[in-house]
C-alpha positions in Angstrom: 4.5 -3.8 -22.5 2.0 -1.6 -22.1 0.5 0.4 -19.1 -3.1 1.4 -18.8 -5.1 3.8 -16.0 -7.6 1.7 -14.1 -9.5 4.5 -12.2 -12.1 2.1 -10.7 -9.1 0.4 -8.8 -7.2 3.5 -8.2 -4.1 2.3 -9.8 -2.3 2.2 -13.2 -1.3 -1.6 -14.5 1.5 -2.7 -16.4 0.7 -6.0 -18.7 3.2 -8.0 -20.5 1.8 -10.3 -23.2 -1.6 -8.9 -21.9 -1.0 -10.5 -18.5 -1.0 -8.2 -15.6 2.6 -8.2 -14.2 2.3 -5.3 -11.7 0.8 -2.3 -10.6 1.5 1.2 -8.7 -1.7 2.2 -6.6 -3.0 6.0 -6.2 -5.5 7.6 -4.2 -6.6 11.3 -5.3 -6.6 13.9 -2.9 -7.0 17.7 -3.7 -6.5 17.0 -7.5 -3.0 15.5 -6.8 -2.2 11.7 -7.4 -0.9 10.2 -4.3 1.1 7.1 -5.0 1.1 4.5 -2.1 2.2 1.6 -3.3 3.8 -0.5 -6.4 4.1 -4.3 -6.5 5.8 -6.2 -9.6 4.8 -10.0 -9.7 7.6 -12.6 -9.0 7.9 -13.7 -12.7 8.6 -10.3 -14.0 11.2 -8.9 -11.2 14.4 -7.5 -12.0 13.4 -6.8 -15.8 12.6 -3.3 -15.9 9.0 -3.7 -15.9 8.5 -1.4 -12.6 10.7 1.3 -13.9 8.4 1.0 -17.3 5.5 1.3 -15.0 6.2 4.5 -13.3 7.5 6.3 -16.4 4.4 5.4 -18.1 2.3 6.4 -15.2 4.3 9.7 -14.8 4.2 10.7 -18.5 0.5 10.2 -18.7 0.2 12.7 -15.8 2.1 15.2 -16.9 -0.1 15.5 -20.2 -2.9 15.9 -17.7 -1.4 18.4 -15.9 -1.5 16.8 -12.5 1.0 16.9 -9.6 1.7 14.0 -7.6 2.9 13.1 -4.2 5.4 9.5 -4.0 4.7 8.3 -0.7 5.3 5.1 -2.1 9.3 4.3 -1.6 9.5 2.9 -5.3 8.1 5.8 -7.0 9.9 8.2 -4.7 13.3 6.5 -5.6 12.5 6.1 -9.3 11.7 10.0 -9.5 15.0 10.9 -7.2 17.1 8.5 -10.2 15.2 10.9 -12.8 15.3 14.4 -11.6 13.5 15.4 -14.9 10.5 14.2 -13.0 10.8 16.1 -9.9 8.4 18.9 -11.2 5.8 16.5 -11.2 6.3 16.5 -7.2 4.2 18.9 -5.2 7.2 18.8 -2.7 5.1 20.8 -0.2 2.4 18.2 0.4 5.2 15.6 0.4 7.1 17.6 3.0 3.8 17.8 5.2 3.1 14.2 5.0 7.0 13.1 6.3 6.6 15.9 9.1 3.3 14.3 10.2 4.9 10.6 9.8 8.0 11.8 11.8 5.5 13.4 14.6 3.9 10.1 14.9 6.8 8.0 15.4 8.1 10.2 17.7 5.4 10.0 20.2 5.6 7.3 22.7 3.4 4.5 22.8 0.2 4.8 24.6 0.4 3.2 28.1 -1.9 0.4 27.2 -0.2 -0.5 23.6 3.0 -2.6 22.8 3.3 -0.7 19.6 4.1 3.0 18.7 3.2 2.2 15.3 -0.7 2.2 16.1 -2.4 5.5 14.7 -2.9 8.5 17.0 -6.5 8.9 15.3 -8.2 5.5 15.5 -11.0 6.9 13.6 -8.8 7.3 10.6 -7.8 3.4 10.2 -8.5 2.6 6.5 -11.2 0.3 5.5 -10.5 -2.6 3.4 -10.1 -2.3 -0.4 -13.0 -3.7 -2.6 -11.9 -7.4 -2.7 -13.3 -10.6 -1.5 -9.8 -12.2 -0.7 -6.1 -11.6 -1.0 -5.6 -9.2 -3.8 -2.1 -10.8 -5.0 -3.5 -14.5 -4.8 -7.0 -13.1 -7.0 -4.8 -11.6 -9.6 -2.6 -14.7 -9.8 -5.9 -17.0 -10.5 -6.3 -18.7 -7.4 -7.6 -18.6 -4.1 -5.7 -20.6 -2.1 -5.0 -18.6 1.0 -5.7 -19.7 4.7 -6.4 -16.4 6.7 -6.4 -12.7 5.4 -5.0 -9.8 7.0 -5.9 -6.1 6.6 -3.2 -3.3 6.4 -3.9 -0.7 8.8 -1.7 1.9 6.5 -3.6 1.6 3.3 -6.6 -1.0 3.8 -4.7 -3.7 1.5 -6.0 -7.7 2.2 -3.6 -10.0 1.9 -3.1 -13.5 3.0 -1.3 -14.6 6.2 2.2 -16.4 6.5 0.9 -19.6 6.7 -0.7 -19.4 3.2 1.5 -20.0 0.3 1.7 -16.3 -1.1 2.4 -14.9 2.5 1.1 -11.7 0.6 0.6 -9.6 3.9 4.0 -9.8 5.1 5.4 -9.0 1.6 3.3 -6.0 1.5 4.5 -4.8 5.2 8.1 -4.9 3.6 7.1 -3.1 0.5 6.9 0.4 2.1 5.7 1.6 5.3 2.6 -0.6 6.2 3.9 -2.0 9.5 0.5 -3.0 10.9 -1.9 -5.3 10.2 -5.7 -6.8 11.7 -7.1 -10.0 11.2 -9.5 -10.1 8.6 -11.4 -13.2 9.8 -14.8 -13.1 11.4 -15.1 -12.6 14.9 -11.4 -11.9 15.1 -10.0 -8.3 16.3 -6.5 -8.5 16.9 -3.6 -6.4 15.5 -0.1 -7.5 14.7 3.2 -5.0 14.3 5.7 -6.4 11.6 8.4 -4.0 13.2 8.0 -4.8 16.7 6.7 -8.4 16.3 4.0 -8.1 18.8 0.3 -9.1 18.7 -2.5 -7.1 20.7 -5.6 -5.6 21.1 -6.4 -1.8 20.7 -9.2 -0.5 23.0 -11.3 2.3 21.6 -10.6 0.9 18.1 -13.6 0.3 15.8 -14.5 -3.2 15.2 -12.4 -4.9 12.3 -14.1 -5.7 9.2 -14.3 -8.8 7.5 -15.2 -10.5 4.3 -17.4 -12.9 6.0 
């Protein structure tokens, strides 16, 4: 196994026999690496690939003198099990993130919305990551999705539950990513995986699409 930084995609990638086996995504803010999502392919799960990926990524950042903010549950959990890496964490930034998230969750839904997970500031919903289809399907070498969905937490594009991969739902289960919007031309509906409701949001900018 080997791990490489891919700054163009904003992620560290782990390769097994030169095949992409997984990745951990990050965003750079104020000089820190905010780890937001980690994903390991099904064929490589349960083999220590994810742990190797995180350790290698953090070792690389340690040599560069970079602090991190692990909002990704997988990265955060790994650090909790390996406290010798805790010095890399900017705990003040992490605590501020948790406080803001808790405040948002504690607020009641807007009167015209059936879901409390909709962002308070609609102008900050993310744009799609620069892909022309389901990220996981493309990485696996096929394009057999049926419809595409856009994560409203990080901009991940994944395939719908009618598609073979069901990658949008899998992404939602991987962390704090409850909301999606349709990524299909002409569609603007939202869906919450936590509350199981579909709805429209007045005042939200039009949803982007690949079409």
